[in-house]
py3Dmol code that shows the C-alpha trace and the ligand (Angstrom):
import py3Dmol

protein = """\
ATOM      1  CA  MET A   1     130.313  94.741  62.219  1.00  0.00           C
ATOM      2  CA  CYS A   2     133.257  95.027  64.863  1.00  0.00           C
ATOM      3  CA  GLN A   3     135.617  92.139  65.321  1.00  0.00           C
ATOM      4  CA  THR A   4     134.223  91.347  68.828  1.00  0.00           C
ATOM      5  CA  CYS A   5     130.661  91.106  67.592  1.00  0.00           C
ATOM      6  CA  LEU A   6     131.794  88.950  64.785  1.00  0.00           C
ATOM      7  CA  SER A   7     133.488  86.525  67.056  1.00  0.00           C
ATOM      8  CA  TRP A   8     130.534  86.411  69.494  1.00  0.00           C
ATOM      9  CA  TYR A   9     128.165  85.776  66.770  1.00  0.00           C
ATOM     10  CA  ALA A  10     130.387  82.900  65.430  1.00  0.00           C
ATOM     11  CA  ARG A  11     130.641  81.305  68.809  1.00  0.00           C
ATOM     12  CA  CYS A  12     127.207  81.901  70.318  1.00  0.00           C
ATOM     13  CA  ALA A  13     124.769  82.461  67.776  1.00  0.00           C
ATOM     14  CA  ALA A  14     125.837  80.714  64.497  1.00  0.00           C
ATOM     15  CA  PRO A  15     125.817  77.036  65.759  1.00  0.00           C
ATOM     16  CA  TYR A  16     122.208  77.451  66.858  1.00  0.00           C
ATOM     17  CA  LEU A  17     121.162  79.136  63.645  1.00  0.00           C
ATOM     18  CA  VAL A  18     122.955  76.576  61.462  1.00  0.00           C
ATOM     19  CA  HIS A  19     121.238  73.849  63.631  1.00  0.00           C
ATOM     20  CA  ALA A  20     117.866  75.482  63.033  1.00  0.00           C
ATOM     21  CA  GLY A  21     118.321  75.948  59.324  1.00  0.00           C
ATOM     22  CA  CYS A  22     119.702  72.303  58.886  1.00  0.00           C
ATOM     23  CA  SER A  23     116.749  70.884  60.632  1.00  0.00           C
ATOM     24  CA  ALA A  24     114.481  72.076  57.969  1.00  0.00           C
ATOM     25  CA  ASN A  25     112.453  69.441  55.759  1.00  0.00           C
ATOM     26  CA  ALA A  26     114.167  70.452  52.623  1.00  0.00           C
ATOM     27  CA  PHE A  27     117.256  68.724  53.952  1.00  0.00           C
ATOM     28  CA  ALA A  28     115.543  65.822  55.670  1.00  0.00           C
ATOM     29  CA  HIS A  29     114.242  63.824  52.593  1.00  0.00           C
ATOM     30  CA  MET A  30     117.925  63.414  51.341  1.00  0.00           C
ATOM     31  CA  ARG A  31     119.042  62.332  54.790  1.00  0.00           C
ATOM     32  CA  ARG A  32     116.258  59.763  55.082  1.00  0.00           C
ATOM     33  CA  ARG A  33     117.484  58.409  51.603  1.00  0.00           C
ATOM     34  CA  MET A  34     121.088  58.256  52.066  1.00  0.00           C
ATOM     35  CA  ILE A  35     122.135  57.875  55.674  1.00  0.00           C
ATOM     36  CA  PRO A  36     120.648  54.388  56.024  1.00  0.00           C
ATOM     37  CA  LEU A  37     123.149  53.294  53.308  1.00  0.00           C
ATOM     38  CA  ALA A  38     126.104  53.498  55.930  1.00  0.00           C
ATOM     39  CA  ARG A  39     127.603  50.315  57.039  1.00  0.00           C
ATOM     40  CA  GLY A  40     130.102  48.905  59.514  1.00  0.00           C
ATOM     41  CA  VAL A  41     132.470  51.480  61.041  1.00  0.00           C
ATOM     42  CA  VAL A  42     131.255  54.825  60.090  1.00  0.00           C
ATOM     43  CA  VAL A  43     133.123  58.278  60.375  1.00  0.00           C
ATOM     44  CA  GLU A  44     130.822  61.335  60.075  1.00  0.00           C
ATOM     45  CA  VAL A  45     132.990  64.419  59.097  1.00  0.00           C
ATOM     46  CA  GLY A  46     131.467  67.727  60.094  1.00  0.00           C
ATOM     47  CA  ILE A  47     128.765  65.994  62.157  1.00  0.00           C
ATOM     48  CA  GLY A  48     127.352  69.225  63.435  1.00  0.00           C
ATOM     49  CA  SER A  49     124.487  68.941  65.938  1.00  0.00           C
ATOM     50  CA  GLY A  50     123.972  65.256  64.843  1.00  0.00           C
ATOM     51  CA  LEU A  51     120.954  65.745  62.661  1.00  0.00           C
ATOM     52  CA  ASN A  52     121.708  62.403  60.613  1.00  0.00           C
ATOM     53  CA  LEU A  53     121.935  60.370  63.768  1.00  0.00           C
ATOM     54  CA  PRO A  54     118.187  59.217  63.698  1.00  0.00           C
ATOM     55  CA  PHE A  55     118.517  58.043  60.185  1.00  0.00           C
ATOM     56  CA  TYR A  56     121.361  55.486  60.631  1.00  0.00           C
ATOM     57  CA  ASP A  57     120.261  51.886  60.258  1.00  0.00           C
ATOM     58  CA  ALA A  58     121.291  50.370  63.530  1.00  0.00           C
ATOM     59  CA  SER A  59     121.377  46.868  62.133  1.00  0.00           C
ATOM     60  CA  SER A  60     124.088  47.859  59.735  1.00  0.00           C
ATOM     61  CA  VAL A  61     126.242  50.246  61.693  1.00  0.00           C
ATOM     62  CA  LYS A  62     128.856  48.765  64.179  1.00  0.00           C
ATOM     63  CA  ARG A  63     130.338  52.011  65.518  1.00  0.00           C
ATOM     64  CA  LEU A  64     130.129  55.759  64.555  1.00  0.00           C
ATOM     65  CA  VAL A  65     132.742  58.371  65.104  1.00  0.00           C
ATOM     66  CA  GLY A  66     131.651  61.901  64.554  1.00  0.00           C
ATOM     67  CA  VAL A  67     134.108  64.679  64.008  1.00  0.00           C
ATOM     68  CA  ASP A  68     133.502  68.406  64.073  1.00  0.00           C
ATOM     69  CA  PRO A  69     135.600  71.327  65.202  1.00  0.00           C
ATOM     70  CA  ASP A  70     132.646  73.252  66.726  1.00  0.00           C
ATOM     71  CA  GLY A  71     132.348  72.386  70.421  1.00  0.00           C
ATOM     72  CA  THR A  72     128.751  73.743  70.642  1.00  0.00           C
ATOM     73  CA  MET A  73     127.471  71.667  67.750  1.00  0.00           C
ATOM     74  CA  LEU A  74     129.508  68.583  68.861  1.00  0.00           C
ATOM     75  CA  GLY A  75     127.680  68.970  72.242  1.00  0.00           C
ATOM     76  CA  MET A  76     124.293  68.713  70.746  1.00  0.00           C
ATOM     77  CA  ALA A  77     125.459  65.705  68.670  1.00  0.00           C
ATOM     78  CA  THR A  78     126.701  63.999  71.857  1.00  0.00           C
ATOM     79  CA  ARG A  79     123.380  64.499  73.633  1.00  0.00           C
ATOM     80  CA  GLN A  80     121.472  63.230  70.671  1.00  0.00           C
ATOM     81  CA  SER A  81     123.745  60.039  70.416  1.00  0.00           C
ATOM     82  CA  ARG A  82     122.954  58.831  73.938  1.00  0.00           C
ATOM     83  CA  SER A  83     119.654  57.175  72.817  1.00  0.00           C
ATOM     84  CA  LEU A  84     121.329  55.220  70.010  1.00  0.00           C
ATOM     85  CA  PRO A  85     121.768  51.436  70.116  1.00  0.00           C
ATOM     86  CA  PHE A  86     125.356  51.599  68.750  1.00  0.00           C
ATOM     87  CA  HIS A  87     128.565  52.977  69.957  1.00  0.00           C
ATOM     88  CA  VAL A  88     128.991  56.681  69.223  1.00  0.00           C
ATOM     89  CA  GLU A  89     132.141  58.745  69.789  1.00  0.00           C
ATOM     90  CA  CYS A  90     132.115  62.473  69.189  1.00  0.00           C
ATOM     91  CA  ILE A  91     135.770  64.028  68.675  1.00  0.00           C
ATOM     92  CA  ARG A  92     136.576  67.655  68.252  1.00  0.00           C
ATOM     93  CA  ALA A  93     138.716  68.019  65.201  1.00  0.00           C
ATOM     94  CA  GLY A  94     138.768  69.354  61.759  1.00  0.00           C
ATOM     95  CA  GLY A  95     138.315  67.149  58.680  1.00  0.00           C
ATOM     96  CA  GLU A  96     141.695  68.257  57.470  1.00  0.00           C
ATOM     97  CA  SER A  97     143.392  66.310  60.155  1.00  0.00           C
ATOM     98  CA  LEU A  98     141.492  63.249  61.159  1.00  0.00           C
ATOM     99  CA  PRO A  99     142.728  61.530  64.412  1.00  0.00           C
ATOM    100  CA  LEU A 100     142.047  58.203  62.957  1.00  0.00           C
ATOM    101  CA  ALA A 101     144.181  55.339  61.573  1.00  0.00           C
ATOM    102  CA  ASP A 102     144.578  54.520  57.870  1.00  0.00           C
ATOM    103  CA  GLY A 103     141.790  52.254  56.599  1.00  0.00           C
ATOM    104  CA  PHE A 104     139.640  52.833  59.742  1.00  0.00           C
ATOM    105  CA  ALA A 105     136.373  53.288  58.085  1.00  0.00           C
ATOM    106  CA  ASP A 106     134.041  51.163  55.938  1.00  0.00           C
ATOM    107  CA  THR A 107     131.808  54.487  55.314  1.00  0.00           C
ATOM    108  CA  VAL A 108     132.515  58.048  55.673  1.00  0.00           C
ATOM    109  CA  VAL A 109     129.508  60.462  55.599  1.00  0.00           C
ATOM    110  CA  VAL A 110     129.638  64.152  54.975  1.00  0.00           C
ATOM    111  CA  THR A 111     126.475  66.161  54.619  1.00  0.00           C
ATOM    112  CA  TYR A 112     126.346  69.835  53.879  1.00  0.00           C
ATOM    113  CA  ALA A 113     130.003  70.203  55.180  1.00  0.00           C
ATOM    114  CA  PHE A 114     132.217  70.343  52.121  1.00  0.00           C
ATOM    115  CA  CYS A 115     130.665  73.918  51.721  1.00  0.00           C
ATOM    116  CA  THR A 116     132.011  74.928  55.168  1.00  0.00           C
ATOM    117  CA  ILE A 117     135.248  73.000  55.705  1.00  0.00           C
ATOM    118  CA  PRO A 118     137.969  75.614  55.168  1.00  0.00           C
ATOM    119  CA  ASP A 119     140.251  73.349  53.024  1.00  0.00           C
ATOM    120  CA  PRO A 120     137.933  70.755  51.552  1.00  0.00           C
ATOM    121  CA  GLN A 121     140.764  69.272  49.505  1.00  0.00           C
ATOM    122  CA  ALA A 122     142.671  68.341  52.473  1.00  0.00           C
ATOM    123  CA  ALA A 123     139.605  66.774  54.076  1.00  0.00           C
ATOM    124  CA  LEU A 124     139.070  64.662  51.112  1.00  0.00           C
ATOM    125  CA  ASP A 125     142.676  63.576  51.200  1.00  0.00           C
ATOM    126  CA  GLU A 126     142.091  62.599  54.842  1.00  0.00           C
ATOM    127  CA  ILE A 127     138.859  60.792  54.046  1.00  0.00           C
ATOM    128  CA  ARG A 128     140.760  58.821  51.436  1.00  0.00           C
ATOM    129  CA  ARG A 129     143.279  57.949  54.018  1.00  0.00           C
ATOM    130  CA  VAL A 130     140.889  56.755  56.615  1.00  0.00           C
ATOM    131  CA  LEU A 131     138.521  54.690  54.144  1.00  0.00           C
ATOM    132  CA  LYS A 132     139.325  51.234  53.580  1.00  0.00           C
ATOM    133  CA  PRO A 133     140.046  50.562  49.889  1.00  0.00           C
ATOM    134  CA  THR A 134     136.626  48.927  49.518  1.00  0.00           C
ATOM    135  CA  GLY A 135     134.881  51.875  51.545  1.00  0.00           C
ATOM    136  CA  GLN A 136     132.304  54.330  50.371  1.00  0.00           C
ATOM    137  CA  LEU A 137     131.800  58.044  50.846  1.00  0.00           C
ATOM    138  CA  ILE A 138     128.138  59.065  51.292  1.00  0.00           C
ATOM    139  CA  PHE A 139     127.503  62.662  50.543  1.00  0.00           C
ATOM    140  CA  ILE A 140     124.766  65.105  50.472  1.00  0.00           C
ATOM    141  CA  GLU A 141     125.858  68.643  49.499  1.00  0.00           C
ATOM    142  CA  HIS A 142     124.813  71.875  48.004  1.00  0.00           C
ATOM    143  CA  GLY A 143     126.682  74.123  45.592  1.00  0.00           C
ATOM    144  CA  LYS A 144     127.111  76.237  42.523  1.00  0.00           C
ATOM    145  CA  ALA A 145     123.726  76.628  40.884  1.00  0.00           C
ATOM    146  CA  GLU A 146     123.167  75.619  37.307  1.00  0.00           C
ATOM    147  CA  GLY A 147     121.206  78.613  36.316  1.00  0.00           C
ATOM    148  CA  ARG A 148     123.311  81.780  35.484  1.00  0.00           C
ATOM    149  CA  LEU A 149     121.155  84.177  37.440  1.00  0.00           C
ATOM    150  CA  CYS A 150     121.131  82.090  40.590  1.00  0.00           C
ATOM    151  CA  ARG A 151     124.911  81.634  40.279  1.00  0.00           C
ATOM    152  CA  GLU A 152     125.504  85.359  39.935  1.00  0.00           C
ATOM    153  CA  TRP A 153     123.533  86.001  43.273  1.00  0.00           C
ATOM    154  CA  GLN A 154     125.464  83.172  44.926  1.00  0.00           C
ATOM    155  CA  GLU A 155     128.601  85.018  44.010  1.00  0.00           C
ATOM    156  CA  ARG A 156     127.200  88.355  45.253  1.00  0.00           C
ATOM    157  CA  LEU A 157     125.889  86.906  48.580  1.00  0.00           C
ATOM    158  CA  ASN A 158     128.850  84.520  49.332  1.00  0.00           C
ATOM    159  CA  ARG A 159     130.853  86.565  51.695  1.00  0.00           C
ATOM    160  CA  LEU A 160     127.892  87.784  53.910  1.00  0.00           C
ATOM    161  CA  TRP A 161     126.335  84.370  53.944  1.00  0.00           C
ATOM    162  CA  GLY A 162     129.635  82.918  55.051  1.00  0.00           C
ATOM    163  CA  ARG A 163     129.542  85.148  57.981  1.00  0.00           C
ATOM    164  CA  LEU A 164     126.056  84.549  58.924  1.00  0.00           C
ATOM    165  CA  ALA A 165     126.117  80.675  58.393  1.00  0.00           C
ATOM    166  CA  GLY A 166     129.138  79.515  60.135  1.00  0.00           C
ATOM    167  CA  GLY A 167     131.653  79.811  57.202  1.00  0.00           C
ATOM    168  CA  CYS A 168     129.271  78.255  54.420  1.00  0.00           C
ATOM    169  CA  HIS A 169     130.425  79.019  50.770  1.00  0.00           C
ATOM    170  CA  LEU A 170     127.690  79.156  48.241  1.00  0.00           C
ATOM    171  CA  THR A 171     129.823  78.732  45.181  1.00  0.00           C
ATOM    172  CA  ARG A 172     131.821  75.499  45.704  1.00  0.00           C
ATOM    173  CA  ASP A 173     131.239  72.524  43.315  1.00  0.00           C
ATOM    174  CA  PRO A 174     131.229  69.527  45.586  1.00  0.00           C
ATOM    175  CA  LEU A 175     131.173  66.877  42.672  1.00  0.00           C
ATOM    176  CA  ARG A 176     134.223  68.524  41.028  1.00  0.00           C
ATOM    177  CA  LEU A 177     135.949  68.593  44.512  1.00  0.00           C
ATOM    178  CA  MET A 178     135.476  65.010  44.917  1.00  0.00           C
ATOM    179  CA  ARG A 179     136.531  64.004  41.508  1.00  0.00           C
ATOM    180  CA  GLY A 180     139.563  66.245  41.774  1.00  0.00           C
ATOM    181  CA  ALA A 181     140.540  64.270  44.845  1.00  0.00           C
ATOM    182  CA  GLY A 182     140.452  60.961  43.046  1.00  0.00           C
ATOM    183  CA  PHE A 183     136.954  59.735  43.874  1.00  0.00           C
ATOM    184  CA  ARG A 184     134.654  58.041  41.314  1.00  0.00           C
ATOM    185  CA  VAL A 185     131.208  59.744  41.976  1.00  0.00           C
ATOM    186  CA  ILE A 186     127.905  58.080  41.479  1.00  0.00           C
ATOM    187  CA  GLU A 187     125.280  60.703  41.830  1.00  0.00           C
ATOM    188  CA  ALA A 188     122.026  59.265  43.265  1.00  0.00           C
ATOM    189  CA  GLU A 189     120.030  62.482  43.276  1.00  0.00           C
ATOM    190  CA  HIS A 190     120.254  65.967  41.904  1.00  0.00           C
ATOM    191  CA  GLY A 191     117.930  68.802  42.435  1.00  0.00           C
ATOM    192  CA  ARG A 192     116.962  72.304  43.589  1.00  0.00           C
ATOM    193  CA  PHE A 193     115.974  73.548  46.978  1.00  0.00           C
ATOM    194  CA  PRO A 194     112.661  75.007  47.684  1.00  0.00           C
ATOM    195  CA  PRO A 195     112.295  78.803  47.340  1.00  0.00           C
ATOM    196  CA  LEU A 196     113.351  79.659  51.049  1.00  0.00           C
ATOM    197  CA  PHE A 197     116.857  78.089  50.292  1.00  0.00           C
ATOM    198  CA  TRP A 198     117.188  79.105  46.659  1.00  0.00           C
ATOM    199  CA  GLN A 199     120.589  80.673  47.646  1.00  0.00           C
ATOM    200  CA  LEU A 200     122.035  77.067  48.334  1.00  0.00           C
ATOM    201  CA  GLY A 201     121.927  76.408  44.628  1.00  0.00           C
ATOM    202  CA  SER A 202     122.184  72.755  43.339  1.00  0.00           C
ATOM    203  CA  HIS A 203     121.398  69.984  45.730  1.00  0.00           C
ATOM    204  CA  HIS A 204     123.472  66.701  45.368  1.00  0.00           C
ATOM    205  CA  ALA A 205     123.415  63.306  47.028  1.00  0.00           C
ATOM    206  CA  GLY A 206     125.332  60.117  46.249  1.00  0.00           C
ATOM    207  CA  ILE A 207     128.093  57.753  46.949  1.00  0.00           C
ATOM    208  CA  ALA A 208     131.755  58.131  45.987  1.00  0.00           C
ATOM    209  CA  ALA A 209     134.482  55.570  46.017  1.00  0.00           C
ATOM    210  CA  VAL A 210     138.286  55.719  45.825  1.00  0.00           C
ATOM    211  CA  ASP A 211     139.182  55.376  42.225  1.00  0.00           C
TER     212      ASP A 211
END
"""
ligand_1 = """\
27
LIG
C 126.003 73.305 57.595
S 126.766 72.438 58.818
C 126.197 70.915 58.545
C 126.187 69.896 59.811
C 125.696 68.514 59.609
N 126.701 67.846 58.727
C 124.357 68.499 59.025
O 124.276 67.870 57.897
O 123.388 68.985 59.663
C 128.511 72.506 58.424
C 129.287 71.644 59.517
O 130.689 71.672 59.194
C 131.437 71.780 60.395
N 132.870 72.260 60.045
C 133.528 73.375 59.955
N 134.766 73.442 59.722
C 135.069 71.964 59.695
C 136.154 71.327 59.510
N 137.448 71.986 59.258
N 136.182 70.016 59.430
C 135.008 69.335 59.726
N 133.815 69.863 59.736
C 133.858 71.263 59.889
C 130.772 72.940 60.961
O 131.195 73.039 62.359
C 129.350 72.413 60.934
O 128.899 71.524 61.927
"""
view = py3Dmol.view(width=600, height=400)
view.addModel(protein, "pdb")
view.setStyle({"model": 0}, {"cartoon": {"style": "trace"}})
view.addModel(ligand_1, "xyz")
view.setStyle({"model": 1}, {"stick": {}})
view.zoomTo()
view.show()
């Protein structure tokens, strides 16, 4: 595909396809289980089109700041946030450089975004910085499969998938990334995706705290 077509696809088609894919039921059950655990001042890194918004517990969230570099997805999140009973602010920025003060957040939420953020290590350093010492990182992620055959196919497909799915990597290991960045990880759930999403590999959800 030529460069012009690729950049047209990334700007005009990928955000809608990623939104459609992430709206699937395969993702919703983990959202329903994990997102209500968010408390106080919440920062959602890579908020995308706002698919977690309906799952926040309004009696526990004081304020939510959603961050994403993609203007189209952020626009969808902003529209979705208008009906919520707590204050939501959507900021266009990358997770690698959060425009927020040190110790700003009680909770940081990241769902299916460590796979896409170009420099997840830098984003985790930023998450550590903006979290209060007692704060928690709630995550739901996919990554490197446990089975050898699936892992080999993830490696083969990785480049093409990244182009089709907004920069998503199939072969990252989110738990290893978080531990490497100094987080203590408590995994709440671990599973596989239904057949349509086999290429996403392992499915992880849990809570991490600064060690
Ligand atoms: C697969 S989507 C997931 C969206 C949303 N978190 C969800 O659960 O539906 C990945 C998201 O990561 C965002 N993203 C890409 N680069 C990023 C970065 N540098 N910092 C933060 N988010 C980023 C994308 O714009 C996209 O919204």
